[in-house]
C-alpha positions as CSV (number, residue, x, y, z in Angstrom):
1,M,13.0,34.6,33.6
2,P,9.2,33.7,33.4
3,T,6.8,35.6,35.7
4,P,5.5,33.3,38.5
5,H,1.9,32.1,38.0
6,Y,-0.5,32.3,40.8
7,P,-3.8,30.5,39.8
8,P,-7.0,31.8,41.1
9,L,-8.6,30.2,44.2
10,A,-11.2,28.6,42.1
11,V,-8.4,26.9,40.0
12,R,-6.6,25.7,43.1
13,R,-9.7,24.2,44.7
14,A,-10.6,22.4,41.4
15,L,-7.1,20.9,41.3
16,R,-7.2,19.8,44.9
17,K,-10.5,18.1,44.2
18,L,-9.2,16.4,41.1
19,G,-6.1,15.3,43.0
20,G,-8.2,13.8,45.8
21,D,-10.5,12.2,43.3
22,L,-7.6,10.6,41.4
23,R,-6.0,9.3,44.8
24,D,-9.5,7.9,45.7
25,A,-9.6,6.1,42.3
26,R,-6.3,4.8,42.7
27,K,-7.3,3.3,46.0
28,R,-10.5,1.9,44.9
29,R,-8.6,0.1,42.2
30,G,-6.3,-1.3,44.8
31,L,-3.3,0.2,43.1
32,T,-0.1,1.4,44.8
33,A,1.3,4.9,44.1
34,E,4.4,3.2,42.6
35,I,2.2,1.2,40.1
36,V,0.3,4.1,39.0
37,A,3.3,6.3,38.8
38,E,5.1,3.6,36.6
39,R,2.0,3.3,34.3
40,A,1.9,7.0,33.9
41,F,5.6,7.2,33.1
42,T,6.3,9.5,36.0
43,T,7.7,9.4,39.5
44,R,6.1,8.7,42.8
45,P,6.8,12.3,44.1
46,T,5.2,13.8,41.0
47,L,2.1,11.5,41.5
48,Q,2.0,12.7,45.2
49,K,1.9,16.4,43.9
50,I,-1.0,15.6,41.6
51,E,-2.9,13.8,44.3
52,A,-2.3,17.0,46.4
53,G,-3.6,19.1,43.5
54,D,-0.3,20.9,42.7
55,D,-0.9,23.5,39.9
56,G,2.8,23.3,38.9
57,V,2.3,19.9,37.5
58,G,1.7,19.9,33.6
59,V,-1.6,18.9,32.3
60,G,0.0,16.2,30.3
61,I,1.0,14.4,33.5
62,Y,-2.5,14.7,34.8
63,A,-3.8,13.1,31.7
64,A,-1.1,10.3,31.9
65,V,-2.5,9.5,35.4
66,L,-6.0,9.5,34.2
67,N,-4.9,7.2,31.5
68,A,-3.3,4.9,34.0
69,L,-6.4,4.7,35.9
70,G,-8.6,4.2,32.8
71,L,-10.3,7.6,33.2
72,L,-8.8,9.4,30.2
73,D,-12.1,9.4,28.1
74,H,-13.7,11.8,30.7
75,L,-11.0,14.3,29.9
76,G,-12.1,14.7,26.4
77,Q,-15.6,15.6,27.5
78,V,-14.5,18.5,29.8
79,A,-15.2,21.4,27.2
80,D,-17.4,19.3,24.9
81,P,-19.8,21.6,22.9
82,S,-22.8,19.5,23.8
83,T,-22.3,20.3,27.6
84,D,-21.3,24.0,27.1
85,H,-24.5,25.7,28.0
86,V,-23.0,29.3,28.1
87,G,-21.5,28.8,24.7
88,Q,-24.7,27.3,23.3
89,Q,-26.6,30.4,24.6
90,L,-24.1,32.8,23.2
91,A,-24.3,31.1,19.8
92,A,-28.1,31.1,19.9
93,G,-28.0,34.9,20.7
94,A,-25.6,35.6,17.7
95,L,-28.1,34.0,15.1
96,P,-29.5,36.5,12.7
97,T,-33.0,37.7,13.1
98,R,-33.7,37.7,9.4
99,V,-32.3,35.4,6.7
100,R,-32.5,36.7,3.2
101,R,-32.1,34.5,0.1
102,R,-29.0,35.2,-1.9
103,S,-29.5,36.8,-5.2
104,S,-28.5,34.8,-8.1
105,P,-25.6,36.2,-10.1
106,R,-26.7,38.1,-13.1
107,P,-25.7,36.4,-16.4
108,N,-22.8,38.0,-18.2
109,P,-23.7,40.2,-21.1
110,K,-23.2,38.9,-24.7
111,P,-19.5,38.9,-25.6
112,N,-18.4,41.6,-27.9
113,P,-17.7,40.0,-31.3
114,E,-15.2,42.9,-32.1
115,T,-12.7,41.6,-29.4
């Protein structure tokens, strides 16, 4: 039996915000929960869980709802390297301080005619 997963408070808050934002996006588009659930190939109770920020719902279902609302492109930008400022700083800090030219390989000695 798998160990229960209790995500950190920051994760739960982010999911609640995402769920609320998805609910607002659905309403701004004038779409009912039934229509969005159908377009996302899920059920209305699952959509209600997503809109409540339930951490037990798979990320794939969240992505399907984003797609149903026309917002899926933004998901691909979440961890984009161009917006990962911490990663960029770490990579810049790992650059070598000195770069040396590689030495060219030495030519092979003349082959031994006896072999």
